[in-house]
C-alpha positions as MATLAB code, in Angstrom:
seq = 'MPLLAPNLDDRRFQDLVDDAKRLVQQRTQRWTDHNVSDPGVTLIEAFAWMTDQLLYRLNRVPDRNYVKFLELIGVHLYPPAAAHAQVTFWLSSPLPSTVTIPAGTEVATVRTGEQLPIVFSTTENRPIVSTSLSRIGSMLDGKSLRDHTDAMSMKTGSFPFSSPPKPDEVLVVGLSEAAPACVVNLSFTCRIEGVGVNPDDPPLAWEAWTGEDWTTCELERDTTGGLNRDGDVVLHVPRGHVVSTLDKTKAGWLRARITEPREGQPPYSSSPEIRGLTAYTIGGTADSMHAELIRNEYLGESEGVPGVRFQLKRAPVVAAEKPLVVEVSDGDAWQEWTQRPNFAASDPTDRHFTLDAASGEIQFGPAVRMADGALKAYGAVPPRGAGVRVPLYRSGGGAGGNVAGGALTVLKGSIPYVTRVQNRRPAQGGVDGEDLDMAKVRGPILLRTRDRAVTAEDFEHIAREVAPEVARVKALATTDGADAGTVRVLIVPAVPAVSARLTFDQLVPADDTLERITRRLDESRLVGTRVVVEPPVYRGVAIVARLRARQRTDPARLQEDALDALFRYFHPTTGGPDGTGWPFGRPIIAGEVHAALQAVRGIELIEEVRVFGADPVTGERGKATDRLDVDPSGLVFSYEHQVVVEGG';
ca = [
     -21.231   -8.692   -8.732;
     -24.775   -7.549   -8.433;
     -25.653   -5.300   -6.099;
     -27.277   -5.788   -2.694;
     -30.893   -4.309   -2.653;
     -31.917   -3.208    0.759;
     -35.141   -3.759    2.771;
     -37.168   -0.967    3.388;
     -38.714   -2.735    6.350;
     -37.380   -6.122    7.923;
     -39.875   -6.991    9.837;
     -41.494  -10.535    8.994;
     -44.310  -12.078    9.938;
     -43.403  -13.305   13.587;
     -42.113   -9.826   14.049;
     -45.398   -8.388   13.307;
     -47.362  -10.829   15.380;
     -45.219  -10.273   18.513;
     -45.403   -6.067   17.664;
     -49.383   -6.642   17.724;
     -49.739   -8.662   21.068;
     -47.082   -6.426   22.530;
     -49.807   -3.336   21.690;
     -52.926   -5.508   22.901;
     -51.131   -6.018   26.521;
     -50.342   -1.838   26.635;
     -53.875   -0.615   25.610;
     -56.505   -3.576   26.375;
     -55.604   -5.149   29.686;
     -58.615   -7.439   29.754;
     -57.195   -9.561   26.900;
     -55.041  -11.930   28.604;
     -55.423  -15.082   26.475;
     -52.368  -14.907   23.942;
     -52.254  -18.403   22.922;
     -53.153  -19.160   19.082;
     -56.288  -20.676   20.070;
     -57.929  -17.552   20.996;
     -59.947  -16.031   18.085;
     -58.148  -12.926   18.530;
     -55.017  -13.909   17.920;
     -55.859  -15.625   15.003;
     -57.242  -12.335   13.431;
     -53.936  -10.846   14.444;
     -51.802  -13.735   12.739;
     -54.257  -13.309    9.705;
     -53.404   -9.371    9.266;
     -49.754   -9.939   10.160;
     -49.701  -12.475    7.161;
     -51.542   -9.790    4.645;
     -48.767   -7.092    6.102;
     -46.177   -9.394    5.412;
     -46.946   -9.470    1.955;
     -47.088   -5.995    1.679;
     -43.669   -5.185    3.094;
     -42.694   -7.725    0.355;
     -43.796   -5.675   -2.392;
     -42.219   -2.293   -0.481;
     -38.839   -4.051   -0.088;
     -38.706   -3.423   -3.858;
     -39.046    0.206   -4.258;
     -37.836    2.896   -4.167;
     -33.987    1.667   -3.159;
     -33.893   -1.278   -4.930;
     -34.943    0.176   -8.260;
     -32.219    2.936   -7.451;
     -29.707   -0.315   -7.273;
     -30.969   -1.421  -10.132;
     -30.743    1.772  -11.963;
     -26.892    1.692  -10.839;
     -26.477   -1.778  -12.400;
     -28.177   -0.576  -16.124;
     -25.481    2.662  -16.301;
     -22.050   -0.079  -15.367;
     -22.174    0.536  -11.677;
     -20.186   -2.135  -10.092;
     -18.364   -2.681   -6.429;
     -14.952   -1.869   -6.670;
     -12.674   -4.674   -5.479;
     -10.367   -4.417   -2.851;
      -6.708   -3.677   -3.631;
      -4.078   -5.498   -2.308;
      -1.144   -4.585    0.079;
       2.551   -4.471   -1.231;
       5.826   -5.438    0.594;
       9.414   -6.224    0.334;
      10.111   -9.332    1.297;
      14.034  -10.434    1.896;
      15.042  -13.910    1.755;
      17.975  -14.460    3.304;
      20.710  -17.369    2.695;
      21.783  -19.931    5.146;
      25.523  -19.363    3.855;
      27.073  -18.125    0.511;
      26.677  -19.650   -2.376;
      29.227  -20.550   -5.791;
      26.117  -20.093   -8.169;
      22.437  -18.122   -8.170;
      19.516  -18.838   -6.909;
      16.193  -17.674   -7.826;
      13.262  -17.203   -5.626;
      10.226  -18.194   -7.899;
       7.617  -16.237   -8.452;
       4.424  -16.951   -6.527;
       6.723  -18.081   -3.402;
       4.392  -17.492   -0.421;
       5.235  -15.885    3.324;
       2.894  -15.250    5.998;
       2.864  -13.863    9.110;
       2.962  -16.133   12.546;
      -0.631  -17.653   13.077;
      -1.949  -17.136   16.589;
      -4.664  -18.072   18.336;
      -7.057  -15.351   17.354;
      -6.076  -14.406   14.105;
      -5.118  -16.451   10.858;
      -2.124  -16.067    9.065;
      -2.333  -13.277    6.559;
      -0.365  -14.721    3.809;
       1.686  -12.819    0.813;
       2.993  -14.103   -2.430;
       5.952  -13.021   -4.736;
       4.694  -11.435   -8.085;
       8.019  -11.715   -9.820;
      11.330  -14.206  -10.185;
      14.274  -12.942   -7.926;
      17.806  -14.376   -8.713;
      20.258  -14.295   -5.698;
      23.377  -13.564   -7.536;
      26.310  -15.084   -6.710;
      29.144  -12.843   -6.583;
      32.552  -11.467   -4.758;
      35.536   -9.689   -4.862;
      37.064   -7.829   -8.106;
      38.544   -4.976   -7.481;
      39.053   -2.421   -4.648;
      40.060    1.137   -4.863;
      39.886    4.696   -4.207;
      39.112    8.477   -5.489;
      40.364   11.320   -4.052;
      39.525   14.017   -6.698;
      36.488   12.217   -8.145;
      38.505   11.134  -11.322;
      41.763    9.211  -10.885;
      41.315    5.383   -9.377;
      44.039    4.403   -6.724;
      44.218    0.619   -7.024;
      44.592   -0.972   -3.663;
      43.341   -5.185   -4.847;
      47.246   -5.677   -4.579;
      47.445   -4.422   -1.412;
      44.694   -6.390   -0.093;
      45.960   -9.666   -1.234;
      49.390   -9.199    0.225;
      47.458   -7.957    3.277;
      49.829   -4.792    3.786;
      47.087   -2.114    4.365;
      46.080    0.874    2.512;
      44.552    4.205    3.361;
      41.787    4.936    1.378;
      41.056    8.578    2.371;
      43.318   11.391    2.798;
      44.405   12.494    6.478;
      42.087   14.055    7.538;
      39.601   12.576    5.091;
      37.630   15.081    3.166;
      33.822   15.026    1.827;
      33.376   13.158   -1.171;
      36.288   10.888   -1.094;
      35.333    7.503   -2.097;
      36.131    3.757   -1.477;
      34.955    2.104   -4.529;
      34.640   -1.636   -4.695;
      34.312   -3.826   -7.502;
      32.016   -7.184   -7.278;
      32.305   -9.861  -10.133;
      28.872   -9.787  -10.566;
      25.849   -7.028  -10.539;
      23.499   -8.027   -7.873;
      20.383   -5.850   -8.328;
      17.888   -6.118   -5.435;
      20.237   -8.243   -3.470;
      21.721   -8.245   -0.068;
      25.488   -8.065   -0.172;
      27.988   -8.814    2.642;
      31.186   -6.916    2.881;
      33.944   -8.368    5.524;
      36.457   -5.683    6.190;
      39.691   -6.209    8.029;
      40.467   -3.037    9.162;
      43.120   -1.327   11.690;
      42.028    1.210   13.986;
      43.244    4.577   12.524;
      40.128    6.587   11.470;
      39.724    7.741   14.878;
      37.460   10.638   16.094;
      34.207    9.363   14.492;
      31.233    8.143   16.448;
      31.147    4.333   15.336;
      27.116    3.976   15.641;
      26.867    7.227   13.308;
      30.014    7.641   10.930;
      29.804   10.446    8.282;
      30.358    7.356    5.571;
      27.263    6.691    2.882;
      27.347    3.682    0.642;
      26.118    4.018   -2.830;
      25.703    1.810   -5.625;
      25.974    2.458   -9.754;
      22.786    2.288  -11.442;
      23.559    3.090  -14.945;
      23.543    6.692  -14.883;
      23.829    7.971  -11.269;
      25.096    6.428   -7.826;
      21.893    4.988   -5.982;
      21.873    5.245   -2.326;
      22.048    1.469   -0.388;
      20.090    0.491    2.306;
      22.582   -0.312    5.062;
      21.420   -3.571    7.223;
      24.638   -3.673    9.697;
      27.779   -1.717   10.111;
      29.737   -4.024   13.048;
      33.048   -1.902   11.858;
      32.650    1.140   13.317;
      33.058    3.320   10.310;
      35.778    1.011    9.067;
      37.500    1.429   11.987;
      37.767   -2.501   13.334;
      37.132   -5.903   11.777;
      33.595   -6.697   11.168;
      30.632   -6.643    8.447;
      28.793   -4.505    6.411;
      25.494   -5.587    5.089;
      24.043   -3.720    2.115;
      20.494   -3.860    0.295;
      22.030   -3.196   -3.052;
      19.145   -0.987   -5.462;
      17.188   -2.833   -8.090;
      19.284   -1.121  -10.962;
      22.595   -2.077  -10.026;
      24.463   -2.724  -13.488;
      28.013   -3.896  -14.570;
      29.822   -0.782  -15.897;
      33.265    0.282  -16.507;
      35.673    1.991  -14.183;
      39.193    2.734  -15.027;
      39.009    0.426  -17.916;
      37.591   -2.612  -15.524;
      34.328   -4.161  -15.478;
      32.303   -4.537  -12.439;
      29.277   -4.015  -10.411;
      30.557   -0.912   -8.716;
      29.728   -0.041   -4.961;
      31.203    2.980   -3.026;
      31.534    4.667    0.196;
      31.594    8.274    0.305;
      32.716   10.465    2.872;
      29.705   12.957    3.738;
      29.732   16.455    4.918;
      29.030   15.548    8.930;
      25.679   16.860   10.120;
      25.653   18.986   13.340;
      26.874   17.235   16.145;
      28.270   14.348   13.902;
      31.897   14.123   14.566;
      34.352   13.583   11.422;
      37.161   11.552   10.514;
      40.601   12.982   11.568;
      42.803   10.280   10.181;
      41.855    7.787    7.318;
      40.583    3.972    8.253;
      43.437    1.439    7.235;
      41.914   -1.442    5.221;
      43.951   -4.454    5.569;
      41.586   -7.012    3.789;
      38.140   -7.460    2.238;
      36.121  -10.176    0.680;
      32.163   -9.884   -0.480;
      29.620  -12.176   -1.115;
      25.810  -12.468   -1.473;
      23.627  -13.215    1.570;
      20.142  -12.576    0.391;
      17.978  -11.007   -2.028;
      14.664   -8.795   -1.663;
      11.486   -9.768   -3.884;
       7.979   -7.663   -4.812;
       5.232   -9.532   -2.777;
       1.634   -8.896   -2.510;
      -1.299  -10.206   -0.203;
      -2.887  -11.782   -2.817;
      -2.997  -15.857   -3.778;
      -2.012  -16.931   -6.757;
      -4.262  -19.514   -8.540;
      -3.408  -21.240  -11.640;
      -5.078  -22.896  -14.439;
      -8.835  -22.892  -13.162;
     -11.020  -24.733  -15.437;
     -14.371  -22.687  -15.429;
     -16.499  -25.224  -17.337;
     -17.989  -25.883  -21.128;
     -19.659  -22.865  -22.542;
     -23.022  -23.272  -23.852;
     -22.437  -21.404  -27.093;
     -25.082  -18.994  -26.369;
     -24.600  -14.850  -26.153;
     -23.778  -13.302  -22.510;
     -22.846  -16.772  -21.026;
     -21.052  -16.391  -17.370;
     -18.451  -18.140  -15.625;
     -17.922  -17.917  -11.920;
     -14.332  -18.072  -10.396;
     -13.672  -19.624   -7.560;
     -11.875  -17.406   -5.807;
     -13.010  -13.843   -5.296;
     -12.641  -11.701   -5.157;
      -9.979  -10.716   -7.922;
      -7.553   -8.328   -7.460;
      -4.837   -6.371  -10.070;
      -1.851   -8.752  -10.473;
       1.484   -8.110  -12.169;
      -0.042   -9.108  -15.895;
      -3.418   -8.726  -16.968;
      -6.085  -11.480  -16.400;
      -6.819  -13.442  -19.645;
      -9.432  -16.289  -20.560;
      -8.470  -19.178  -22.706;
     -10.864  -21.324  -24.349;
     -10.361  -24.513  -26.108;
     -11.198  -25.002  -29.579;
     -10.097  -28.913  -29.688;
      -6.618  -28.902  -30.294;
      -5.079  -25.744  -29.026;
      -6.194  -23.130  -26.228;
      -7.015  -19.708  -27.419;
      -6.343  -16.452  -25.613;
      -9.241  -13.981  -24.952;
      -8.741  -10.738  -23.773;
     -10.694   -8.655  -20.995;
     -12.364   -5.416  -21.750;
     -14.461   -3.229  -19.487;
     -17.425   -3.260  -22.016;
     -18.429   -5.041  -25.096;
     -19.685   -1.128  -26.434;
     -16.951   -1.476  -29.124;
     -16.594   -5.224  -29.806;
     -17.298   -6.604  -33.160;
     -18.805  -10.546  -33.245;
     -15.418  -11.721  -34.104;
     -13.843  -10.050  -31.377;
     -12.140  -12.119  -28.794;
     -13.456  -10.297  -25.398;
     -14.590  -10.783  -22.148;
     -15.444   -8.787  -19.473;
     -14.827   -9.385  -15.309;
     -16.755   -7.992  -12.067;
     -13.445   -8.132   -9.987;
     -15.844   -8.014   -7.243;
     -17.498  -11.423   -7.441;
     -15.323  -13.046   -9.781;
     -17.797  -13.329  -12.524;
     -16.693  -13.403  -16.074;
     -19.081  -12.731  -18.982;
     -18.707  -13.017  -22.824;
     -20.503  -11.172  -25.261;
     -24.186  -10.738  -25.434;
     -26.555  -10.497  -28.182;
     -28.948   -7.543  -28.860;
     -32.421   -7.810  -30.657;
     -32.663   -4.749  -32.901;
     -35.758   -3.275  -34.461;
     -36.034   -5.572  -37.422;
     -35.802   -8.846  -35.326;
     -32.160   -9.212  -36.364;
     -29.797  -10.491  -33.349;
     -26.491   -7.916  -33.166;
     -23.513   -9.935  -31.417;
     -21.170   -8.090  -29.500;
     -18.075   -9.950  -28.865;
     -17.776  -13.501  -29.967;
     -19.408  -16.359  -27.876;
     -16.967  -19.453  -27.034;
     -18.442  -22.545  -29.171;
     -20.999  -25.265  -27.633;
     -18.843  -27.868  -25.446;
     -15.605  -25.921  -25.469;
     -13.498  -25.764  -22.463;
     -12.705  -22.442  -20.907;
     -10.366  -22.083  -18.237;
      -7.934  -18.993  -16.446;
      -4.600  -19.878  -16.666;
      -3.499  -17.269  -13.981;
      -5.253  -14.768  -11.535;
      -4.796  -13.494   -7.989;
      -6.859  -13.390   -4.929;
      -7.074  -11.536   -1.623;
      -6.698   -8.002   -0.874;
      -7.813   -5.199    1.900;
      -6.568   -3.695    4.622;
      -5.894   -6.634    6.520;
      -2.648   -6.636    4.497;
      -0.996   -3.485    5.813;
       0.718   -5.456    7.944;
       3.859   -3.852   10.192;
       7.585   -4.271    9.618;
       9.264   -7.271   10.270;
       5.642   -9.310   10.188;
       6.017  -11.683    7.440;
       8.543  -14.490    8.996;
       6.920  -17.714    7.732;
       8.686  -18.662    4.638;
       5.311  -21.250    3.315;
       7.121  -24.207    1.658;
      10.977  -25.335    1.327;
      12.951  -23.138   -1.061;
      16.663  -24.616   -0.731;
      19.490  -22.553    1.144;
      16.877  -19.871    2.332;
      17.043  -20.023    6.013;
      14.822  -17.001    6.877;
      12.359  -14.191    5.314;
      11.470  -10.991    6.207;
      10.006   -7.755    5.330;
      11.948   -4.887    6.488;
       9.333   -2.080    6.004;
       5.344   -2.019    6.480;
       3.175   -3.303    3.720;
       0.991   -0.491    1.818;
      -1.698   -0.135   -0.440;
      -4.127   -2.455    0.871;
      -7.958   -1.017    0.754;
     -11.241   -2.861    1.760;
     -13.830   -3.377   -1.181;
     -16.278   -0.877   -1.754;
     -19.343   -1.025   -0.133;
     -23.281   -0.634   -1.556;
     -23.799    3.312    0.304;
     -20.019    4.090   -1.438;
     -21.483    2.495   -4.609;
     -24.740    4.629   -4.503;
     -23.059    8.301   -3.696;
     -20.436    6.975   -6.867;
     -23.443    6.593   -8.971;
     -24.529    9.686  -10.102;
     -20.755   11.167  -10.600;
     -20.054    8.285  -13.033;
     -23.723    9.084  -14.860;
     -22.561   13.389  -14.887;
     -19.380   12.508  -15.712;
     -19.179    9.907  -18.101;
     -15.318    9.196  -18.113;
     -14.699   13.143  -18.271;
     -12.820   15.266  -16.073;
     -14.536   18.704  -15.661;
     -15.151   19.446  -12.416;
     -13.107   18.588   -9.079;
     -15.186   15.757   -8.361;
     -14.693   14.425  -11.903;
     -11.013   14.378  -11.376;
     -11.386   12.343   -7.810;
     -13.498    9.916   -9.006;
     -11.137    9.098  -12.247;
      -8.230    8.891  -10.053;
     -10.026    6.305   -7.376;
     -11.524    4.428  -10.093;
      -7.778    3.983  -11.688;
      -6.235    3.378   -8.417;
      -8.489    1.840   -5.620;
      -5.519    1.338   -3.558;
      -5.011    5.120   -2.328;
      -6.463    6.416    0.620;
      -7.423    9.933   -0.093;
      -7.511   11.962   -3.467;
      -8.133   15.900   -3.368;
      -8.509   17.818   -6.579;
      -8.051   21.604   -6.346;
      -8.229   23.989   -9.160;
      -5.940   26.997   -9.427;
      -7.996   30.048  -11.266;
      -5.073   32.868  -10.837;
      -1.561   33.660  -11.115;
       1.028   32.006  -13.679;
      -0.638   28.497  -12.798;
      -4.228   29.359  -13.796;
      -5.918   26.441  -15.277;
      -3.779   23.876  -13.841;
      -5.789   21.129  -11.299;
      -3.362   19.810   -8.834;
      -4.403   15.812   -7.897;
      -3.298   15.185   -4.497;
      -2.878   11.333   -3.613;
      -2.210   10.367   -0.288;
      -1.436    6.347   -0.233;
      -3.277    4.047    2.024;
      -1.189    2.904    5.422;
      -1.012    0.061    7.985;
      -3.474    0.307   10.338;
      -1.512   -1.244   12.753;
      -0.109    1.755   14.256;
      -1.276    5.581   14.128;
       2.336    6.501   14.519;
       4.016    6.888   10.747;
       7.029    7.790    8.404;
       7.274   10.341    6.155;
       8.236    7.926    3.680;
       4.983    5.797    4.278;
       3.180    8.783    2.835;
       4.494    9.393   -0.516;
       2.567    7.314   -3.282;
       4.474    4.871   -5.200;
       5.833    6.302   -8.986;
       3.519    3.527  -10.567;
       0.209    4.829   -9.118;
       1.164    8.673   -9.809;
       1.972    7.647  -13.418;
      -1.454    5.413  -13.829;
      -3.204    8.241  -12.654;
      -1.688   10.639  -14.712;
      -2.765    8.714  -17.839;
      -5.821    8.475  -17.202;
      -6.692   12.120  -16.192;
      -5.059   13.239  -19.433;
      -6.835   11.229  -21.426;
     -10.299   12.797  -19.734;
      -9.210   16.156  -19.028;
     -10.514   19.133  -21.439;
      -8.182   20.615  -23.596;
      -6.101   23.470  -22.033;
      -6.211   22.038  -19.050;
      -3.202   20.878  -16.975;
      -3.200   18.259  -14.754;
      -0.552   17.714  -11.713;
      -0.671   14.572   -9.964;
       1.655   14.583   -6.961;
       1.385   14.372   -3.063;
       0.042   17.017   -0.896;
       2.341   19.401    0.969;
       2.663   17.387    4.262;
       2.739   20.226    7.228;
       4.709   18.518   10.218;
       3.477   19.027   13.794;
       5.026   18.605   17.014;
       2.867   18.729   20.298;
       4.065   19.240   23.776;
       1.543   18.931   26.723;
       2.001   18.451   30.089;
      -0.365   16.665   32.174;
      -1.622   15.852   35.594;
      -2.781   12.261   36.252;
      -5.294   10.931   38.601;
      -4.896    9.395   41.573;
      -3.704    5.406   41.168;
      -3.420    6.227   37.608;
       0.028    4.378   36.015;
       1.978    7.681   34.417;
       3.725    5.378   31.981;
       0.493    3.908   30.547;
      -1.076    7.509   30.798;
       1.887    8.843   28.893;
       1.411    5.957   25.740;
      -2.631    6.574   25.954;
      -1.854   10.422   25.201;
       0.705    9.920   22.518;
      -1.627    7.663   20.609;
      -4.499   10.114   20.752;
      -2.787   12.855   19.510;
      -1.115   10.815   16.906;
      -4.729    9.484   15.938;
      -6.028   12.548   15.933;
      -3.665   14.121   13.944;
      -3.471   11.666   11.219;
      -3.897   12.104    7.539;
      -6.247    9.318    6.968;
      -7.812    8.139    9.634;
      -7.675   11.235   12.277;
      -9.486   14.492   12.038;
     -13.018   15.393   13.712;
     -14.775   12.247   11.613;
     -12.139    9.900   11.620;
     -12.002   10.326    7.531;
      -8.664   11.786    7.663;
      -7.365   15.257    8.774;
      -8.935   17.968    6.098;
      -7.237   19.370    3.986;
      -6.190   22.911    4.354;
      -7.625   22.951    7.884;
      -5.353   24.166   10.634;
      -4.318   22.849   13.569;
      -5.521   24.924   16.994;
      -4.643   24.184   20.521;
      -8.504   24.078   21.544;
      -8.604   21.042   19.240;
      -5.468   19.394   20.993;
      -7.120   19.966   24.571;
     -10.445   18.246   23.003;
      -8.227   15.040   21.611;
      -6.528   14.604   24.991;
      -9.777   15.077   27.179;
     -11.205   11.772   25.579;
      -7.774    9.830   27.702;
      -9.233    8.159   30.213;
      -7.089    9.046   33.683;
      -6.432   12.769   33.224;
      -7.058   14.849   35.692;
      -5.795   18.460   33.920;
      -4.165   19.145   31.316;
      -1.612   21.600   32.637;
      -0.044   23.247   29.348;
       0.116   22.541   25.415;
       2.067   24.030   22.649;
       1.952   23.590   19.294;
       5.279   23.861   16.981;
       5.354   23.460   13.383;
       7.822   20.864   12.062;
       9.798   19.905    8.528;
       8.885   16.690    8.182;
      12.030   15.958    6.475;
      15.065   17.592    8.683;
      13.070   17.654   12.154;
      13.405   21.389   12.317;
      10.956   22.616   14.751;
       9.489   26.455   14.797;
       8.540   29.002   17.201;
       5.208   27.469   19.639;
       2.068   29.147   18.338;
      -1.423   28.445   19.232;
      -2.626   28.225   15.940;
      -0.609   26.524   13.294;
      -2.052   27.303    9.633;
      -1.944   24.934    7.062;
      -1.906   25.474    2.883;
      -4.951   24.758    1.166;
      -3.181   21.714   -0.808;
      -1.511   20.602    2.721;
      -2.022   17.719    5.154;
      -1.492   17.136    8.380;
       1.815   15.011    9.502;
       2.445   14.245   13.321;
       6.322   14.129   13.658;
       6.578   14.103   17.066;
       4.939   14.669   20.017;
       6.140   14.790   23.875;
       3.711   14.258   26.607;
       4.719   14.889   30.459;
       2.465   13.105   33.130;
       2.762   14.681   36.668;
       1.307   12.821   39.606;
      -0.630    9.633   39.784;
];
């Protein structure tokens, strides 16, 4: 979109008149008549009018010239990026045939009195495959399959594991069809035999065969207490689930594997006894994004002149699952035109167009008058009177789409047999569009790099251009050792703003984002430079603080406020001294913990502060220290904080 030029002086005629009258009151007390009939006021208005004309001209330079120069070198505002979420559609009951959730199905948050609903739409067709039990067996040695299907049909019961069960022994369940990205309910009839385990935390892992390996299934719930009583095991089957052959039987295979007990986790003392099992599909999970799907928007008729422009009705335009195309009518059919970043390499016959995603403006090929007076066309132009339309695009995006887990519960429209929807995890990736100040900073970098990655700033700029949905990018060059000549580009994804408390998996960027950045940087790097695109090394921190509350202060409320202050300050994307994210490589010092807590209302005294390093994966905590160092490529992650409040 055209960059908005700032005003150097935003005063207008009436503002100038009012300022002059105030100065008259301060410096000439005898002048008391300020009505429009006074000759002095007439002179003030005359000079104000002339000054207003000067300000009008002043506001055309120099920032306005700077903005116009940015437009000349191709600087456009980045559009917002849309948040993505996995949405599960739950069926009212098992169905005998497949139900498909179509792409473009809209789900939303609950509308409140103060906030409009936030709408997401699915980006894929999601078949909810009808399936049933095909076979059940067990493997004790990892090779031979013991078949328990007949025993299940006769309800005589069988013991799938040794007594006592050993790690890596498995119960295998064959489904009649593969159920990728579906929710499968396994209804067990069990007898209490596998005693010894904690029914809420049994040493049992559910996995699905995905063609090359066994992939972990997400467990929705297990009411069997680890196969010790009648109940249901509800599994979210991974997307790669396929039909395969095991012991000459084709099925979509699932398995329950005995795991090595963790510290404090009791093992099985004997094998559970299974007397019956049924399987059926009760839901499916589809990708969705915070953007509205617009279909077949008619833009108008072409005037047939070079550089003709059309405006989309809904802006900004966000990146969708398919590239945006424009269709032009030739009278009998619609021809597809392809989007290009510019017309530099376009011939007069190339059906190309450009899109300013922030403003939604579509432009066709321009023509340039050469020195000899001839016109040179860059790209074709739709003929005069030809209709122009866009068959499909998405509009929306922004940080507001980073909703919390469980927030998308409203199905906007009726789908047969679907009873409810829900996003199990928070939506991620939503980023607001670029503002003018950011574009002004980016302009000189673009002019210097010209799509070549030489300096660290070049790598960061190109990575942000390719993936505007990320929150932070940091490029570090290795100058010595075995990795000399390597540039590490550290990517921090955008995270939901609804809470400062994060889980570790929220800080892992999507594989697609890393691949996109890697491909683009590989095209721009210098020969001999090795580029590694990865997340930073996260340094977990756990802070323990003891506070004394002021009189008449609620200790529980103060504890919650103090915890929020710690999670906000030691935040990888919005924390740190300037609120733009904890700086890479910055150590954690106990004095900064004191400073962060002092801003919390209700604290009388900070009695004690201890800083611990923590493994963000295992949660293992180190020794207390006053200074926790962070690697240059590292970033702080608040694993766990504890606050004890005394008094109040």
